[in-house]
C-alpha positions, 0 to 999 in steps of 0.5 A: 518281581517274580517273588512279588507276583507269586505273593498276589495269587499264591494260593487261588484255585486254577482248573484246567479241563482236561478232553481231547477235541470234539470230545465236548469240552467246551460245554461242559467248560460253560458249565465249569462259570455255572460253578462259579470259576472265572474263565478270563475276558479274552474268549475264543469267538463262536464258529458256525456250523463248528461251535455255535455256542462257543469253545469258551477257551482262553484266547491268551491260553490258546495263543501260548500253546501255539507258540510250544507247538511252534517252537517244538516243531509239533502242532495239535494233531500231531501224533509223536509224544511231545518229551517232558523234558521238551517242556521244561527246557530253556527254549520255552523261556519267552513263552513261559514267562506269558504264561506266568503274566497271564495267570497273574493277570487272570486270577488279580482279581478272582479267586478260582480260574478255569481254561480249557484247550484240548492243546493243554492235555500233551503240554501239561507238564509245562502248565504244570511247572507255572502253576507250581512257580506261582504256588496255585491250588491246580485241580483237573477237570477230565472229560470223556466221550466215546471214542467212536463218536470222536472218530466220527465227529474227526472224520466228518470235520478234519478228513482224518483216518481212524487210526489217525483219531484213535490214537490222538483220543488215547495219547490224549486221555492217556496223557490226562489220567498220568500227568496229575498224579495225586492231584484233586480231580473229577472225570466226567462223561459227556455223553452222560453230562448231556442226560444228567446236567444237574447230577453231574454240575452237582458231582463236579462241584464236589470232587473239585472243591467249588461252590455248588450250583445255583439253581435259582440262578438266571445263569443256572436255567440259562446253562439248563434250558438254552444252553445244553442241547441234543444238537452239541453232540453231533456224533452218538454211540451207545456206552461201553457195552456196545462194541465197535469191530473198527474200535481196538479192545485196548481204546475202549478198555482206556475207555472203561477206567476213565467212566469208573473213574466218573463213580470212584471216591478213590481221588488219588490217582496215582493209587487208581492206576495203579493196577496192571490192566492199565499199563496192559492197557498202556502198553497195547496204546504205545504199540498202536500209536507207533503203528498209526504215526506210520500209517498217518505218515504214509497216508500223507504221502499217498493224498501227496501222490494222488494230488501230484498224479491228478495234476501230472494227468491234466498236464498229460491231457494239455500236452497231448492236445498241444501235441495234435495242435501242433503235428496238425500244423507241421504237416501245412507247414511242411508241406508249404515249405517242399514246395518253396525249396523247389522252387527255390531249387530251380531259382538257385540253380539259374543264378549259379550258371549267371554267377558262373559266367560272371565270374569267368569274365572278372577272373580274366579282368583281374589277371590283366589288372594285376600284371599292369599292377605288379609292372607299377609296383615295381617301379614305385620299389625303386622310387622307395629305395631312394627316398629311403637313402635319402632318410638315412643320410637325413637321419644321420646329420639329425643324430650329430644335430642331437648329439650337440642338443644333448651336450648342452643339456648336460651342460645346463643340467649341472648347472641346474645340479649347483643351483640345487645344491646351493638352494639345499645348502639355503635350507640345511642353514634354514632348518638349522635355524628353525631347530635352535629355534624350536629347541629354545627355554620354555621362557624364550617360546613364550617371548617369542610368542609375544613378539609374533604375536606384536609382529603380525597385530603392530610391528611388522618391521619388527625382527624376529626368529621367525621374521628372519626365516621368512626371509629366507624363504623368500631368498629361496623363491627369488634364488630358485626362479626358473624361465620356464612357463610352468615354472613361472606359473607354479612359481605364481600359483605359490606366492598366492598359497604363501599370500593364502597362509600369512593372510590367515596367520594375521587373521589367527596369530594365536591360534596360529602361533599356538600349532608352532613346532619344528616339525610343522614349519619343516612340513609347511615350507618342504609342501610349500617348495617341494611338493606337486602343485595339486598337493601342496594346495589341498594340504594349504587349504585345509590347514590356512583354509580362506575365511567362510563366515564373515560378519555382516550388517543385516538389512533394515527397512526403514520407516523413514524411508517408506510411503504411507501409500506404498502398495506390494504385492504378495504371491497366492498359493493355492496349498498353504504350508505356513501362515505368517501371523503379524499382530498390529495395533496402529503405528503403521508404517512399522507393519510395512516395514515389516511386510517389506522385510517379509516380501524380500526374504520369503521364498522357496515355501508356500506362505500367506500373510495374516495382518491381526489388526486389533482395530487400528485408527491409523492407516492400518484400518484399511491396509487390504487396499493397498498390501495384495494378497494378505489376509486381515484378521479384524474383530468388532474390538480392541481385544488386547494382544494376547486375544488378538493372537489367538483370534487371528491363528484360528484364521490360519490355513498353514500346516505351520503357523509363525506369530511375527511381530510387526516391530520386526525384519525379518533376513535371507532365508529366515523360514525354511531353517524353522521350517525344517526343524519341525517337520525333520524333528517330530518332538519339537513343537515350538522354534524360534531365530537368533533375535538381533538388534539394527546394528547387528548387535545379538538381541537373544539366543534363545531364552532362559527362564529362573526359578523365580520366573525372570527371564534371560535374554542368552547372548544380549550385547554380544557378538552374534557369530561367537560358537556359543550362540551358532548350534541348534539346541533346546532352551527354556522359551523363545522370545514371542517377537517370533515363534513357530508351530504347527497349528495342530499342537496349537489347537491342541492346547486351546492358544495362548492362556488367556489369563497373561491377558493382555500381554507379556509371559504368553509366549514363555507360558506357551513353552512351558505347554509345550514341554508339558506335552513332552515337545521341545523349545528349540532355538534355530541361530540359522534364521536370523530377524531383526528386533526393534525393541521395545517399539510395540509397548515402550520400555517403562515397566511402570505405565502402559501395556508393559505393567503386566510383565511384572504382572503376569510374572507373579502369574506365571509363578503361580501356575508353573511353580512345580516345574521351575523348582524341579527344572530350572535353575537360581537366578544366573547360576549354571548358565552352561546347562541352562542356556541348553536345558543339559543338566539331565544330560552327561556333556562329552566333548569331541577333541580333532584335528578340525570338524570332520569331513565326512565326505573325503576322509574314512576318519572324518566318516567315524566321528562324524558318525559317532557323534550323531549316535552320541546326539541320538543316544540323548547325549549333550555334543560339543566339539572342539577343532585343534586348528579352531576353523569354522569349515563349512558346511561341516561345521554348520552340519554338525551346529544343526545337529546340536552340537556347540562346535568351539572354533575362532580366534577367541576359542583359540586363545581361552580353550585352557580357560573354557575348560577349567571354567566348565570341567564341572558340566563335563563327563567325558573328553574324548580324545583323536589322534596322537599329534592332536592329543598332545597338544591338549592332554597335558592341561586336561588331566589337571582339570578339577574335577577331571572328566574321564578322558577317552582316547581314540587312536584311528588306527596305530601310528606306530606300527603303519609307519614301521611297515612302511619303513619295511616296505620301503626300505627307508631308515628315515621313515623308521627312525619316525617310527619309534619317534611315534611309539614314543609319543603313543605310549606316553598318552596310554599313561595319561588317558583312562581308556585307550580305543582302536578299530581292530583286535590286532591293534588292542593286543599290540597296545596290550603287548606294549602297555599292558595296564592299559584299559583298551578296547576295540570299537566299531569304526563305522555304524553300516547301514544294511546293503541291499544285495539284491541289487547286484546286478553282475551283468549290468555292471563293469570295471572296477574301483578304488577309493581313497584319499591321496592325503594318506601314503598308503594308498598312493603306493598301493594303487601305483602297485597294483596298477603296475603288476596286477592290472597288466595280468587282468588286461590279458583275459580282459582287454576291456577292464577299467580301474575307477579311482576316487580320492581327494588330493590326487597328486600328479603321479596318480593323475599320470595313470590315465590310461585306456583301463585306468579312469581318474576321477579325483573327489566325489562327491557322496552322491555321485560316489554312491552312484558309480558304487552302482555301477562298478562290479568289482571293489579293489582294495590293494595296501600293502602297509597301514594299521588299523580297520580301513574305511574304504573296506566297511564301505564297499560293504555297505554298498555291497560290492564284492571286496580283493583285497590284501592282508594288510586290507583286511586286518582287524576285520574278524572273519574278513575271509569269509565277506571279501578275497584276501591275496598278497601276491599280484598273481593271485590276486589277478587270478582272485578278482578275474573269478569275481569279475567273472562269475556271479555265482561267486561275488553272490557267495560273498554277498549274501554274507554281508548283511549277518556280517555287519548286524554283529560287527557293524551295527547300529547296535553294536555301536549304542552297547559302547555308547551306552558302556562308556559316554552314557553310563 
């Protein structure tokens, strides 16, 4: 790029005008224009009273010079010299690039370009390096003026001292001569130029080898006759022969050297300055300049002191006035107060006398009552002693009774233990069979799957290994039933949970059996039978959820049930958001059905209905007399569908327009989803709904257009509940039965193209026009509309209006042939990409345990944020939940982002085939968590072609479990850790890339599996916190956030309440710990007290509110692995954090933004410091913005996505 620019301007001439401010450079630069030089298109405007005829400075050069001075800490009137090293340093790289661009642009169409800016003199080495790089022929015009004139002008206009002005004049003049070296130059005296402009112009032209002035030209005449005038000189002084005592001789010596240059034929500047006299002048000037800098600093300090003295004087005068006023007021008040005190003293003396008398009387009464009370107390004490004796006797009797009850309880406990042992024996037998079941050969496992499928679907009484296990579970329930009411309640609840499991398995047999293993069955029965009620309900609810998506038959307003005299009344709105345009021609009952559906199913949005009547001959001609508050658009004659629509839309008052065929019935909540797409996504130009047949079967889920112009109703005659039809996506076109767009875009495009009159292909053409305008066409499955296909124009392609479908296909192809060839596929090919226009996008498939519950756990929130970021980066994202269940609202949230979610029994049965069929379109498969990855990876590595496999472990399970074992001293957990390690290492061998959220885990992986390609990625994408909103005094309490389905969280909060909170209560008795998290078990609920509030699960909105109320966040984890989401959420919420080394693990420089301690005493001390001292909190909080930007910003996440997914 630089080489091309250099070649384009190489050898062109550039003239730089060098001179001090107030030296006449503006007038002489204007003269260069007479000599044919171009001064650029962006000149600094004239300033009245300063440079009435213009500065003739290029604003581009001026801005760059100002930026250079600012970057180097200087200014135009700075006295310190700028070093050449600074001018050529890398810190000016941006200015250098902009200077190259500016000169390349200025010289693009001219051969000679000239510019002046007095600042350029001291910055000339910077510009000369640019001239050299661009290979320009640089020449210089040195302008000098009597230094006394410059001093007078700067004193008048800028208030500068003589010393400062002379330093500036000398620095500019010396640098002008010394920097130009052996380059071609001309020197001119400003006063001589004004006296003899013609002679000087000819001399400058000769010196610089430019064209001589054309004295006949109007420009020359204007310059000589009108531009140049004596009023251009605001300060006039004699020549060097008449010296001024204020000006040092060496200054005049420098001035004389420059004047001699103007009359010299020697154009070798280095040779001209080689004499000893010049060096002497410069040496004297440098000494003078040093003194001038010091004097300038003293003057600035003096001016500041004078200003401050003036201010202090005014303040003293004001204070003196206030003092006099206060003194006067004080004297008056003092006198009044003394008088009042004397009066009060007299009154108080009288009161004291009266009170003393009262005291004596009351003292006498008190002594009498005291004697009586003592006698009564002695009587009561005697009676109490007798009562205590009776209570002692009763206590001994009660102790005896309790001992008897204890013996009965011990006997019952012994019987319970016996029953427990029997139950354990049953469970051991169960686990033994379970183990045998899990160890069976692969062929028997397939046979078992088939048998179980028949069991659930066809033969519920068949005997299988699984049936025996279920029967044993039922036997356990019957044997373990107790008489306690609470246990009876738990048994009934657990029975309902068992029914929920059975119903789920019956609905989803394949996905259920596919996940069968000894470990999972053991976990299921342990949770169902032994876990507390809350944990069991939560765990089973997540894994065996109740049905959430139920197929519903559309609501139809049948024409046969509608009388022709039906009257309807639509609501009236002042501010119309959406205009619903219904084009009609006859078919009155069909129109009534459509309008009745609109009225029944449209609410919460202001709208109007426009019936576009194309001169109907039936009851439609008088429809406005029966249907109230509609607008009827009716022309003078029948014009056909397309023109009828164009005319009606021109009458619309809404910001948005829906074109809705009259042979439709909109369904509940049809309009809001369409509107939200256009309002929230500015890149969308047109949106349409899912079209259904009357029986609820899918008619169209967006349309595909093939290269030959033919169309395909994607999904026609299929089940509308299938996942491929239920996510927001781009599409080639939307059927004109129902389309929505903004009025502004419609007007800009001019409506339907009338070359498609009377009808057909106008909707497809509109979609292509929207895309040509840079807007998307989108299918919105949340909106559903029934379309009675063929009612309007029939289905016969050979006659009537319908014949134009084939005719207009040809017209359409002629109009859009180039687009069809480049963007669309041959007929029926590449449907996977054609349906969503994704051929130019890279496709990423997420695989995780279930759709991310982004408001319930940190891992899901991380996954959800990455999905959103990938969609925003332009990737085509798919999501496969391992349980294949469409949890709501989370599945719908993904679908509305444009993510296809594979769910349901069909997906569970066919996921392997789906990958095999579509691997050619998939670029990356993003696997999450080891136990989920194990179920997919063996098939994925065999795909041909094989997409890139990336694995995100969320944390190293074996490392976390190993730490748990060390904390709890549990050898069984340690064995689990070894098993996790074996499984995770096996995954590393099968994937192409491994992610973990911390460098600690990355280092561990590199240690145990050196050949693994592993790197750390940000766990979260964090927004910048508003740390300024943190008001320490307005907050109170501590906060812990963490889901209790994760064992480290329960351990952490129990340890904190038992070991740290008591130490805090000693100093802060009213301190309150707020515990927030899903799946709260009973042992955590039992922590509730005066100082502990257990909230359980909170919505994002409620949690955000709590974040704004508490003072400190605590994360007292004792074991775990990886970066902790709860830490990152506290950072984003702008809350001070106290945690352990485990909690802070994986966060770079964590101690700079949070307090870290592992023992209870130190943690309590740190929390009290944060709780009591606002400055300690703010010391941490002020570092949050920079920390988040460096490690968890959108930029960091996009860097990972671009590196491993986009590129």
